VMD Tcl script that builds the backbone (N, CA, C; Angstrom):
set m [mol new atoms 471]
animate dup $m
set s [atomselect $m all]
$s set {name element resname resid chain x y z} {
  {N N MET 1 A -97.043 -168.141 31.176}
  {CA C MET 1 A -96.327 -167.000 31.710}
  {C C MET 1 A -95.616 -167.327 33.014}
  {N N SER 2 A -95.609 -168.588 33.381}
  {CA C SER 2 A -94.962 -168.950 34.640}
  {C C SER 2 A -93.482 -169.239 34.406}
  {N N GLY 3 A -92.737 -169.232 35.474}
  {CA C GLY 3 A -91.325 -169.550 35.393}
  {C C GLY 3 A -90.536 -168.798 36.439}
  {N N ASP 4 A -89.247 -169.053 36.438}
  {CA C ASP 4 A -88.334 -168.347 37.327}
  {C C ASP 4 A -87.650 -167.265 36.513}
  {N N PHE 5 A -87.579 -166.071 37.067}
  {CA C PHE 5 A -87.011 -164.940 36.356}
  {C C PHE 5 A -85.947 -164.290 37.225}
  {N N SER 6 A -84.751 -164.180 36.673}
  {CA C SER 6 A -83.627 -163.613 37.417}
  {C C SER 6 A -83.570 -162.103 37.230}
  {N N VAL 7 A -83.133 -161.453 38.291}
  {CA C VAL 7 A -82.930 -160.012 38.255}
  {C C VAL 7 A -81.461 -159.773 37.928}
  {N N SER 8 A -81.196 -158.913 36.970}
  {CA C SER 8 A -79.817 -158.629 36.559}
  {C C SER 8 A -79.094 -157.839 37.643}
  {N N GLY 9 A -77.800 -157.708 37.481}
  {CA C GLY 9 A -77.005 -156.917 38.416}
  {C C GLY 9 A -77.441 -155.467 38.463}
  {N N ALA 10 A -78.048 -154.999 37.375}
  {CA C ALA 10 A -78.552 -153.620 37.311}
  {C C ALA 10 A -79.941 -153.489 37.929}
  {N N GLY 11 A -80.491 -154.607 38.440}
  {CA C GLY 11 A -81.803 -154.556 39.093}
  {C C GLY 11 A -82.971 -154.652 38.145}
  {N N ARG 12 A -82.746 -155.176 36.950}
  {CA C ARG 12 A -83.811 -155.295 35.946}
  {C C ARG 12 A -84.200 -156.752 35.742}
  {N N VAL 13 A -85.485 -156.946 35.437}
  {CA C VAL 13 A -86.003 -158.264 35.122}
  {C C VAL 13 A -86.882 -158.128 33.883}
  {N N VAL 14 A -86.866 -159.143 33.029}
  {CA C VAL 14 A -87.724 -159.160 31.841}
  {C C VAL 14 A -88.802 -160.205 32.088}
  {N N LEU 15 A -90.062 -159.753 32.067}
  {CA C LEU 15 A -91.192 -160.633 32.352}
  {C C LEU 15 A -92.114 -160.714 31.134}
  {N N PRO 16 A -92.764 -161.877 30.944}
  {CA C PRO 16 A -93.712 -162.004 29.836}
  {C C PRO 16 A -94.818 -160.938 29.942}
  {N N ARG 17 A -95.180 -160.378 28.841}
  {CA C ARG 17 A -96.228 -159.345 28.705}
  {C C ARG 17 A -95.843 -157.996 29.297}
  {N N LEU 18 A -95.073 -157.987 30.377}
  {CA C LEU 18 A -94.740 -156.724 31.033}
  {C C LEU 18 A -93.430 -156.138 30.502}
  {N N GLY 19 A -92.584 -156.976 29.933}
  {CA C GLY 19 A -91.307 -156.503 29.412}
  {C C GLY 19 A -90.291 -156.286 30.512}
  {N N GLU 20 A -89.391 -155.334 30.270}
  {CA C GLU 20 A -88.309 -155.067 31.212}
  {C C GLU 20 A -88.771 -154.097 32.291}
  {N N LEU 21 A -88.515 -154.474 33.534}
  {CA C LEU 21 A -88.895 -153.642 34.678}
  {C C LEU 21 A -87.710 -153.456 35.607}
  {N N GLN 22 A -87.601 -152.280 36.214}
  {CA C GLN 22 A -86.599 -152.009 37.242}
  {C C GLN 22 A -87.229 -152.415 38.580}
  {N N VAL 23 A -86.662 -153.416 39.250}
  {CA C VAL 23 A -87.296 -153.941 40.463}
  {C C VAL 23 A -86.380 -153.945 41.693}
  {N N ALA 24 A -85.122 -153.581 41.524}
  {CA C ALA 24 A -84.154 -153.704 42.617}
  {C C ALA 24 A -84.541 -152.894 43.846}
  {N N SER 25 A -85.173 -151.769 43.665}
  {CA C SER 25 A -85.480 -150.897 44.806}
  {C C SER 25 A -86.820 -151.219 45.470}
  {N N ILE 26 A -87.526 -152.214 44.949}
  {CA C ILE 26 A -88.846 -152.552 45.492}
  {C C ILE 26 A -88.708 -153.734 46.449}
  {N N PRO 27 A -89.152 -153.609 47.710}
  {CA C PRO 27 A -89.108 -154.745 48.646}
  {C C PRO 27 A -89.931 -155.927 48.113}
  {N N ALA 28 A -89.546 -157.147 48.483}
  {CA C ALA 28 A -90.168 -158.360 47.942}
  {C C ALA 28 A -91.679 -158.386 48.113}
  {N N ASP 29 A -92.200 -158.025 49.291}
  {CA C ASP 29 A -93.655 -158.080 49.481}
  {C C ASP 29 A -94.363 -157.027 48.634}
  {N N SER 30 A -93.768 -155.858 48.468}
  {CA C SER 30 A -94.349 -154.819 47.612}
  {C C SER 30 A -94.259 -155.214 46.147}
  {N N LEU 31 A -93.182 -155.888 45.772}
  {CA C LEU 31 A -93.011 -156.329 44.392}
  {C C LEU 31 A -94.084 -157.343 44.019}
  {N N ARG 32 A -94.406 -158.221 44.938}
  {CA C ARG 32 A -95.469 -159.208 44.676}
  {C C ARG 32 A -96.789 -158.498 44.384}
  {N N ARG 33 A -97.140 -157.523 45.204}
  {CA C ARG 33 A -98.384 -156.763 44.984}
  {C C ARG 33 A -98.335 -155.989 43.670}
  {N N PHE 34 A -97.191 -155.361 43.393}
  {CA C PHE 34 A -97.003 -154.587 42.169}
  {C C PHE 34 A -97.212 -155.470 40.939}
  {N N LEU 35 A -96.588 -156.647 40.927}
  {CA C LEU 35 A -96.702 -157.546 39.784}
  {C C LEU 35 A -98.107 -158.139 39.660}
  {N N THR 36 A -98.718 -158.455 40.784}
  {CA C THR 36 A -100.086 -158.971 40.764}
  {C C THR 36 A -101.019 -157.944 40.132}
  {N N ASP 37 A -100.885 -156.684 40.516}
  {CA C ASP 37 A -101.724 -155.625 39.935}
  {C C ASP 37 A -101.476 -155.487 38.440}
  {N N ARG 38 A -100.206 -155.544 38.034}
  {CA C ARG 38 A -99.866 -155.414 36.611}
  {C C ARG 38 A -100.418 -156.575 35.785}
  {N N TYR 39 A -100.365 -157.784 36.334}
  {CA C TYR 39 A -100.825 -158.957 35.585}
  {C C TYR 39 A -102.350 -159.105 35.574}
  {N N ARG 40 A -103.059 -158.384 36.413}
  {CA C ARG 40 A -104.531 -158.453 36.394}
  {C C ARG 40 A -105.104 -158.018 35.043}
  {N N VAL 41 A -104.356 -157.249 34.293}
  {CA C VAL 41 A -104.779 -156.839 32.949}
  {C C VAL 41 A -104.849 -158.050 32.024}
  {N N TYR 42 A -103.992 -159.043 32.261}
  {CA C TYR 42 A -103.896 -160.211 31.388}
  {C C TYR 42 A -104.488 -161.479 31.991}
  {N N LEU 43 A -104.592 -161.548 33.303}
  {CA C LEU 43 A -105.048 -162.764 33.979}
  {C C LEU 43 A -106.181 -162.446 34.944}
  {N N ASN 44 A -107.097 -163.401 35.117}
  {CA C ASN 44 A -108.222 -163.197 36.026}
  {C C ASN 44 A -107.802 -163.211 37.491}
  {N N ASN 45 A -106.981 -164.163 37.854}
  {CA C ASN 45 A -106.572 -164.300 39.248}
  {C C ASN 45 A -105.079 -164.627 39.311}
  {N N PRO 46 A -104.231 -163.640 39.068}
  {CA C PRO 46 A -102.794 -163.941 39.030}
  {C C PRO 46 A -102.261 -164.343 40.399}
  {N N SER 47 A -101.431 -165.358 40.403}
  {CA C SER 47 A -100.776 -165.815 41.619}
  {C C SER 47 A -99.277 -165.637 41.416}
  {N N ILE 48 A -98.698 -164.758 42.203}
  {CA C ILE 48 A -97.286 -164.417 42.042}
  {C C ILE 48 A -96.556 -164.683 43.348}
  {N N GLU 49 A -95.405 -165.304 43.222}
  {CA C GLU 49 A -94.544 -165.520 44.380}
  {C C GLU 49 A -93.199 -164.884 44.084}
  {N N VAL 50 A -92.698 -164.115 45.031}
  {CA C VAL 50 A -91.390 -163.496 44.887}
  {C C VAL 50 A -90.494 -164.081 45.965}
  {N N LEU 51 A -89.407 -164.673 45.532}
  {CA C LEU 51 A -88.445 -165.259 46.457}
  {C C LEU 51 A -87.089 -164.632 46.171}
  {N N VAL 52 A -86.553 -163.954 47.148}
  {CA C VAL 52 A -85.268 -163.286 46.984}
  {C C VAL 52 A -84.158 -164.254 47.373}
  {N N LEU 53 A -83.359 -164.639 46.393}
  {CA C LEU 53 A -82.231 -165.526 46.632}
  {C C LEU 53 A -80.972 -164.689 46.801}
  {N N ARG 54 A -80.033 -165.214 47.531}
  {CA C ARG 54 A -78.746 -164.544 47.696}
  {C C ARG 54 A -77.703 -165.309 46.891}
  {N N ARG 55 A -76.992 -164.613 46.008}
  {CA C ARG 55 A -75.905 -165.235 45.239}
  {C C ARG 55 A -74.635 -165.144 46.075}
  {N N VAL 56 A -74.166 -166.303 46.519}
  {CA C VAL 56 A -73.040 -166.351 47.445}
  {C C VAL 56 A -71.988 -167.323 46.908}
  {N N SER 57 A -70.721 -166.933 47.023}
  {CA C SER 57 A -69.620 -167.834 46.675}
  {C C SER 57 A -69.335 -168.711 47.885}
  {N N VAL 58 A -69.287 -170.008 47.675}
  {CA C VAL 58 A -68.907 -170.932 48.740}
  {C C VAL 58 A -67.525 -171.447 48.358}
  {N N THR 59 A -66.524 -171.077 49.162}
  {CA C THR 59 A -65.134 -171.379 48.816}
  {C C THR 59 A -64.383 -171.957 50.003}
  {N N GLY 60 A -63.101 -172.186 49.784}
  {CA C GLY 60 A -62.258 -172.735 50.839}
  {C C GLY 60 A -62.216 -174.240 50.735}
  {N N ALA 61 A -62.226 -174.888 51.868}
  {CA C ALA 61 A -62.102 -176.340 51.934}
  {C C ALA 61 A -63.462 -177.011 51.744}
  {N N VAL 62 A -64.017 -176.847 50.523}
  {CA C VAL 62 A -65.242 -177.535 50.128}
  {C C VAL 62 A -64.945 -178.319 48.859}
  {N N LYS 63 A -65.756 -179.303 48.554}
  {CA C LYS 63 A -65.479 -180.185 47.424}
  {C C LYS 63 A -65.739 -179.523 46.070}
  {N N THR 64 A -66.765 -178.657 45.971}
  {CA C THR 64 A -67.099 -178.010 44.703}
  {C C THR 64 A -67.321 -176.519 44.932}
  {N N PRO 65 A -66.244 -175.739 45.078}
  {CA C PRO 65 A -66.430 -174.305 45.298}
  {C C PRO 65 A -67.097 -173.654 44.088}
  {N N GLY 66 A -67.858 -172.614 44.345}
  {CA C GLY 66 A -68.525 -171.907 43.253}
  {C C GLY 66 A -69.535 -170.910 43.785}
  {N N VAL 67 A -70.269 -170.300 42.860}
  {CA C VAL 67 A -71.307 -169.331 43.209}
  {C C VAL 67 A -72.642 -170.070 43.221}
  {N N TYR 68 A -73.390 -169.905 44.316}
  {CA C TYR 68 A -74.650 -170.615 44.485}
  {C C TYR 68 A -75.762 -169.645 44.874}
  {N N PRO 69 A -76.965 -169.811 44.293}
  {CA C PRO 69 A -78.113 -169.025 44.745}
  {C C PRO 69 A -78.683 -169.674 46.002}
  {N N LEU 70 A -78.742 -168.934 47.086}
  {CA C LEU 70 A -79.190 -169.490 48.364}
  {C C LEU 70 A -80.575 -168.988 48.721}
  {N N ASP 71 A -81.471 -169.917 48.937}
  {CA C ASP 71 A -82.804 -169.614 49.444}
  {C C ASP 71 A -82.635 -169.202 50.902}
  {N N PRO 72 A -83.315 -168.144 51.349}
  {CA C PRO 72 A -83.149 -167.687 52.733}
  {C C PRO 72 A -83.539 -168.712 53.796}
  {N N THR 73 A -84.285 -169.760 53.418}
  {CA C THR 73 A -84.693 -170.766 54.405}
  {C C THR 73 A -83.637 -171.853 54.603}
  {N N LEU 74 A -82.580 -171.842 53.794}
  {CA C LEU 74 A -81.505 -172.821 53.951}
  {C C LEU 74 A -80.674 -172.505 55.187}
  {N N THR 75 A -80.013 -173.511 55.706}
  {CA C THR 75 A -79.085 -173.309 56.821}
  {C C THR 75 A -77.663 -173.190 56.261}
  {N N ILE 76 A -76.735 -172.823 57.127}
  {CA C ILE 76 A -75.331 -172.757 56.734}
  {C C ILE 76 A -74.873 -174.139 56.249}
  {N N SER 77 A -75.296 -175.197 56.947}
  {CA C SER 77 A -74.959 -176.569 56.526}
  {C C SER 77 A -75.476 -176.857 55.126}
  {N N ASP 78 A -76.693 -176.418 54.837}
  {CA C ASP 78 A -77.266 -176.626 53.503}
  {C C ASP 78 A -76.436 -175.923 52.434}
  {N N ALA 79 A -75.995 -174.700 52.730}
  {CA C ALA 79 A -75.184 -173.937 51.777}
  {C C ALA 79 A -73.863 -174.658 51.498}
  {N N ILE 80 A -73.239 -175.179 52.535}
  {CA C ILE 80 A -71.985 -175.921 52.377}
  {C C ILE 80 A -72.250 -177.219 51.599}
  {N N ALA 81 A -73.391 -177.849 51.846}
  {CA C ALA 81 A -73.743 -179.079 51.133}
  {C C ALA 81 A -73.925 -178.820 49.635}
  {N N LEU 82 A -74.455 -177.650 49.263}
  {CA C LEU 82 A -74.584 -177.314 47.843}
  {C C LEU 82 A -73.223 -177.324 47.152}
  {N N ALA 83 A -72.186 -176.983 47.889}
  {CA C ALA 83 A -70.819 -176.973 47.350}
  {C C ALA 83 A -70.143 -178.327 47.534}
  {N N GLY 84 A -70.910 -179.374 47.684}
  {CA C GLY 84 A -70.361 -180.724 47.800}
  {C C GLY 84 A -69.979 -181.123 49.204}
  {N N GLY 85 A -70.207 -180.225 50.166}
  {CA C GLY 85 A -69.859 -180.510 51.549}
  {C C GLY 85 A -68.418 -180.123 51.821}
  {N N PRO 86 A -68.046 -180.106 53.102}
  {CA C PRO 86 A -66.666 -179.738 53.429}
  {C C PRO 86 A -65.696 -180.817 52.959}
  {N N ALA 87 A -64.532 -180.394 52.532}
  {CA C ALA 87 A -63.477 -181.349 52.183}
  {C C ALA 87 A -63.005 -182.003 53.480}
  {N N ASP 88 A -62.249 -183.080 53.354}
  {CA C ASP 88 A -61.768 -183.789 54.538}
  {C C ASP 88 A -60.966 -182.901 55.466}
  {N N ASP 89 A -60.281 -181.903 54.899}
  {CA C ASP 89 A -59.456 -181.020 55.719}
  {C C ASP 89 A -60.162 -179.711 56.079}
  {N N GLY 90 A -61.486 -179.649 55.875}
  {CA C GLY 90 A -62.237 -178.433 56.165}
  {C C GLY 90 A -62.702 -178.335 57.600}
  {N N LYS 91 A -62.669 -177.124 58.149}
  {CA C LYS 91 A -63.186 -176.867 59.499}
  {C C LYS 91 A -64.690 -176.604 59.379}
  {N N ARG 92 A -65.482 -177.573 59.700}
  {CA C ARG 92 A -66.930 -177.467 59.566}
  {C C ARG 92 A -67.525 -176.451 60.524}
  {N N ASP 93 A -66.877 -176.225 61.644}
  {CA C ASP 93 A -67.447 -175.382 62.693}
  {C C ASP 93 A -66.889 -173.958 62.696}
  {N N LYS 94 A -66.123 -173.581 61.687}
  {CA C LYS 94 A -65.493 -172.257 61.663}
  {C C LYS 94 A -65.748 -171.520 60.350}
  {N N VAL 95 A -66.947 -171.612 59.805}
  {CA C VAL 95 A -67.275 -170.957 58.539}
  {C C VAL 95 A -67.227 -169.440 58.724}
  {N N GLU 96 A -66.650 -168.748 57.747}
  {CA C GLU 96 A -66.520 -167.291 57.804}
  {C C GLU 96 A -67.317 -166.645 56.678}
  {N N ILE 97 A -67.761 -165.409 56.921}
  {CA C ILE 97 A -68.340 -164.588 55.861}
  {C C ILE 97 A -67.261 -163.587 55.476}
  {N N ARG 98 A -66.967 -163.517 54.181}
  {CA C ARG 98 A -66.004 -162.526 53.691}
  {C C ARG 98 A -66.734 -161.593 52.740}
  {N N ARG 99 A -66.552 -160.307 52.991}
  {CA C ARG 99 A -67.223 -159.280 52.173}
  {C C ARG 99 A -66.231 -158.158 51.908}
  {N N GLY 100 A -65.949 -157.928 50.645}
  {CA C GLY 100 A -65.047 -156.844 50.286}
  {C C GLY 100 A -63.668 -156.979 50.893}
  {N N GLY 101 A -63.169 -158.203 51.009}
  {CA C GLY 101 A -61.841 -158.430 51.555}
  {C C GLY 101 A -61.774 -158.443 53.072}
  {N N LYS 102 A -62.902 -158.264 53.743}
  {CA C LYS 102 A -62.922 -158.274 55.210}
  {C C LYS 102 A -63.732 -159.460 55.708}
  {N N VAL 103 A -63.354 -159.956 56.869}
  {CA C VAL 103 A -64.104 -161.050 57.499}
  {C C VAL 103 A -65.187 -160.432 58.369}
  {N N ILE 104 A -66.429 -160.849 58.159}
  {CA C ILE 104 A -67.571 -160.382 58.942}
  {C C ILE 104 A -67.743 -161.342 60.112}
  {N N VAL 105 A -67.657 -160.821 61.311}
  {CA C VAL 105 A -67.796 -161.661 62.496}
  {C C VAL 105 A -69.279 -161.973 62.701}
  {N N ALA 106 A -69.599 -163.255 62.770}
  {CA C ALA 106 A -70.992 -163.669 62.952}
  {C C ALA 106 A -71.032 -165.067 63.538}
  {N N ASP 107 A -72.144 -165.384 64.175}
  {CA C ASP 107 A -72.371 -166.725 64.703}
  {C C ASP 107 A -72.886 -167.581 63.552}
  {N N LEU 108 A -72.051 -168.426 63.011}
  {CA C LEU 108 A -72.436 -169.242 61.858}
  {C C LEU 108 A -72.424 -170.726 62.198}
  {N N ARG 109 A -73.135 -171.074 63.259}
  {CA C ARG 109 A -73.296 -172.500 63.557}
  {C C ARG 109 A -74.005 -173.147 62.369}
  {N N ASN 110 A -73.865 -174.440 62.244}
  {CA C ASN 110 A -74.433 -175.154 61.101}
  {C C ASN 110 A -75.941 -175.026 60.978}
  {N N ASP 111 A -76.640 -174.792 62.108}
  {CA C ASP 111 A -78.104 -174.736 62.056}
  {C C ASP 111 A -78.648 -173.316 61.877}
  {N N VAL 112 A -77.775 -172.325 61.699}
  {CA C VAL 112 A -78.226 -170.946 61.500}
  {C C VAL 112 A -78.838 -170.828 60.109}
  {N N VAL 113 A -80.031 -170.226 60.037}
  {CA C VAL 113 A -80.739 -170.038 58.772}
  {C C VAL 113 A -80.168 -168.796 58.081}
  {N N ILE 114 A -80.010 -168.876 56.763}
  {CA C ILE 114 A -79.428 -167.784 55.982}
  {C C ILE 114 A -80.165 -166.470 56.257}
  {N N ALA 115 A -81.495 -166.516 56.348}
  {CA C ALA 115 A -82.279 -165.301 56.590}
  {C C ALA 115 A -81.952 -164.665 57.936}
  {N N ASP 116 A -81.506 -165.458 58.907}
  {CA C ASP 116 A -81.180 -164.952 60.242}
  {C C ASP 116 A -79.697 -164.614 60.396}
  {N N SER 117 A -78.969 -164.645 59.301}
  {CA C SER 117 A -77.533 -164.354 59.335}
  {C C SER 117 A -77.269 -163.053 58.579}
  {N N PRO 118 A -76.070 -162.505 58.710}
  {CA C PRO 118 A -75.763 -161.278 57.972}
  {C C PRO 118 A -75.340 -161.527 56.515}
  {N N ILE 119 A -75.523 -162.742 56.007}
  {CA C ILE 119 A -75.100 -163.068 54.646}
  {C C ILE 119 A -75.913 -162.267 53.634}
  {N N GLN 120 A -75.184 -161.643 52.688}
  {CA C GLN 120 A -75.797 -160.853 51.624}
  {C C GLN 120 A -75.329 -161.385 50.274}
  {N N SER 121 A -76.057 -161.023 49.219}
  {CA C SER 121 A -75.600 -161.363 47.876}
  {C C SER 121 A -74.223 -160.762 47.658}
  {N N GLY 122 A -73.358 -161.533 47.026}
  {CA C GLY 122 A -71.997 -161.074 46.764}
  {C C GLY 122 A -71.001 -161.491 47.833}
  {N N ASP 123 A -71.495 -161.988 48.957}
  {CA C ASP 123 A -70.601 -162.437 50.026}
  {C C ASP 123 A -69.938 -163.756 49.641}
  {N N GLN 124 A -68.930 -164.087 50.407}
  {CA C GLN 124 A -68.239 -165.356 50.250}
  {C C GLN 124 A -68.360 -166.122 51.572}
  {N N LEU 125 A -68.880 -167.340 51.496}
  {CA C LEU 125 A -68.862 -168.238 52.654}
  {C C LEU 125 A -67.578 -169.038 52.516}
  {N N TYR 126 A -66.679 -168.875 53.467}
  {CA C TYR 126 A -65.366 -169.497 53.380}
  {C C TYR 126 A -65.211 -170.550 54.464}
  {N N VAL 127 A -64.882 -171.770 54.042}
  {CA C VAL 127 A -64.621 -172.864 54.974}
  {C C VAL 127 A -63.107 -173.001 55.082}
  {N N PRO 128 A -62.526 -172.610 56.243}
  {CA C PRO 128 A -61.066 -172.679 56.372}
  {C C PRO 128 A -60.576 -174.126 56.458}
  {N N THR 129 A -59.297 -174.273 56.203}
  {CA C THR 129 A -58.635 -175.573 56.295}
  {C C THR 129 A -58.192 -175.799 57.729}
  {N N LYS 130 A -58.284 -177.040 58.168}
  {CA C LYS 130 A -57.802 -177.395 59.504}
  {C C LYS 130 A -56.304 -177.131 59.585}
  {N N ALA 131 A -55.814 -176.910 60.789}
  {CA C ALA 131 A -54.389 -176.696 61.009}
  {C C ALA 131 A -53.609 -177.937 60.578}
  {N N TRP 132 A -52.343 -177.722 60.184}
  {CA C TRP 132 A -51.518 -178.823 59.706}
  {C C TRP 132 A -51.437 -179.948 60.732}
  {N N LEU 133 A -51.251 -179.592 61.986}
  {CA C LEU 133 A -51.119 -180.604 63.033}
  {C C LEU 133 A -52.409 -181.413 63.183}
  {N N THR 134 A -53.551 -180.756 63.072}
  {CA C THR 134 A -54.831 -181.456 63.170}
  {C C THR 134 A -55.005 -182.431 62.013}
  {N N ARG 135 A -54.611 -182.002 60.807}
  {CA C ARG 135 A -54.736 -182.869 59.629}
  {C C ARG 135 A -53.743 -184.005 59.646}
  {N N ASN 136 A -52.617 -183.814 60.335}
  {CA C ASN 136 A -51.538 -184.801 60.324}
  {C C ASN 136 A -51.203 -185.282 61.732}
  {N N ALA 137 A -52.215 -185.580 62.495}
  {CA C ALA 137 A -52.015 -186.019 63.878}
  {C C ALA 137 A -51.160 -187.281 63.940}
  {N N TRP 138 A -51.213 -188.100 62.921}
  {CA C TRP 138 A -50.429 -189.332 62.895}
  {C C TRP 138 A -48.925 -189.026 62.935}
  {N N VAL 139 A -48.508 -187.902 62.329}
  {CA C VAL 139 A -47.094 -187.535 62.357}
  {C C VAL 139 A -46.683 -187.227 63.792}
  {N N PHE 140 A -47.484 -186.420 64.477}
  {CA C PHE 140 A -47.203 -186.058 65.861}
  {C C PHE 140 A -47.180 -187.303 66.729}
  {N N SER 141 A -48.146 -188.185 66.521}
  {CA C SER 141 A -48.221 -189.423 67.291}
  {C C SER 141 A -46.976 -190.275 67.059}
  {N N GLY 142 A -46.531 -190.350 65.809}
  {CA C GLY 142 A -45.336 -191.125 65.488}
  {C C GLY 142 A -44.090 -190.546 66.126}
  {N N VAL 143 A -43.979 -189.215 66.128}
  {CA C VAL 143 A -42.825 -188.558 66.740}
  {C C VAL 143 A -42.827 -188.811 68.244}
  {N N VAL 144 A -43.973 -188.658 68.891}
  {CA C VAL 144 A -44.067 -188.883 70.338}
  {C C VAL 144 A -43.709 -190.328 70.672}
  {N N THR 145 A -44.202 -191.267 69.890}
  {CA C THR 145 A -43.908 -192.681 70.127}
  {C C THR 145 A -42.414 -192.946 69.967}
  {N N THR 146 A -41.795 -192.394 68.948}
  {CA C THR 146 A -40.362 -192.588 68.713}
  {C C THR 146 A -39.528 -191.981 69.829}
  {N N VAL 147 A -39.851 -190.759 70.215}
  {CA C VAL 147 A -39.115 -190.093 71.294}
  {C C VAL 147 A -39.264 -190.878 72.594}
  {N N THR 148 A -40.450 -191.343 72.887}
  {CA C THR 148 A -40.690 -192.125 74.101}
  {C C THR 148 A -39.864 -193.411 74.081}
  {N N ALA 149 A -39.820 -194.069 72.932}
  {CA C ALA 149 A -39.047 -195.305 72.820}
  {C C ALA 149 A -37.556 -195.032 73.020}
  {N N VAL 150 A -37.052 -193.931 72.463}
  {CA C VAL 150 A -35.645 -193.583 72.616}
  {C C VAL 150 A -35.341 -193.289 74.079}
  {N N ILE 151 A -36.185 -192.536 74.730}
  {CA C ILE 151 A -35.964 -192.187 76.137}
  {C C ILE 151 A -36.001 -193.435 77.006}
  {N N LEU 152 A -36.965 -194.316 76.797}
  {CA C LEU 152 A -37.052 -195.547 77.572}
  {C C LEU 152 A -35.849 -196.434 77.319}
  {N N THR 153 A -35.381 -196.504 76.081}
  {CA C THR 153 A -34.223 -197.336 75.750}
  {C C THR 153 A -32.985 -196.811 76.467}
  {N N ARG 154 A -32.798 -195.512 76.472}
  {CA C ARG 154 A -31.639 -194.928 77.142}
  {C C ARG 154 A -31.763 -195.051 78.661}
  {N N ALA 155 A -32.965 -194.970 79.164}
  {CA C ALA 155 A -33.156 -195.073 80.609}
  {C C ALA 155 A -32.895 -196.490 81.100}
  {N N LEU 156 A -33.166 -197.471 80.286}
  {CA C LEU 156 A -32.976 -198.862 80.673}
  {C C LEU 156 A -31.510 -199.301 80.565}
  {N N ARG 157 A -30.644 -198.536 79.963}
  {CA C ARG 157 A -29.217 -198.912 79.815}
  {C C ARG 157 A -28.493 -198.637 81.036}
}
mol reanalyze $m
mol bondsrecalc $m
mol representation Tube
mol addrep $m
């Protein structure tokens, strides 16, 4: 009877022996007690663990964007790593939370734990792309070098 069991979007879970249960409105610690009591009918000493994962889209400048179940003990860096890590042009230090088309302002340093952040299921962790000039510093450097050479050449005439 062991295993991982997902809760549907409607807040229902199907468990061995117990069948379908509505669990969305029950807090995790209460759900553990509730299920332990229910399983005592079938087991002598049931051991139940309830872990609430957050389903979050990790998008933007990451290598493998997608929807990921996040354990609350993970850090923001861990969440980005699940998506393959930031792409070469990704701003690692400017991760945003997007919810319902709005950006949620939050301190999302890489070491912030998901449980200590405002991240909720359904949110999007967005890694923005670096500015064009930052990604193409060599172009700016080349232009500055060329302009400097032209100015020096004209000044020496």
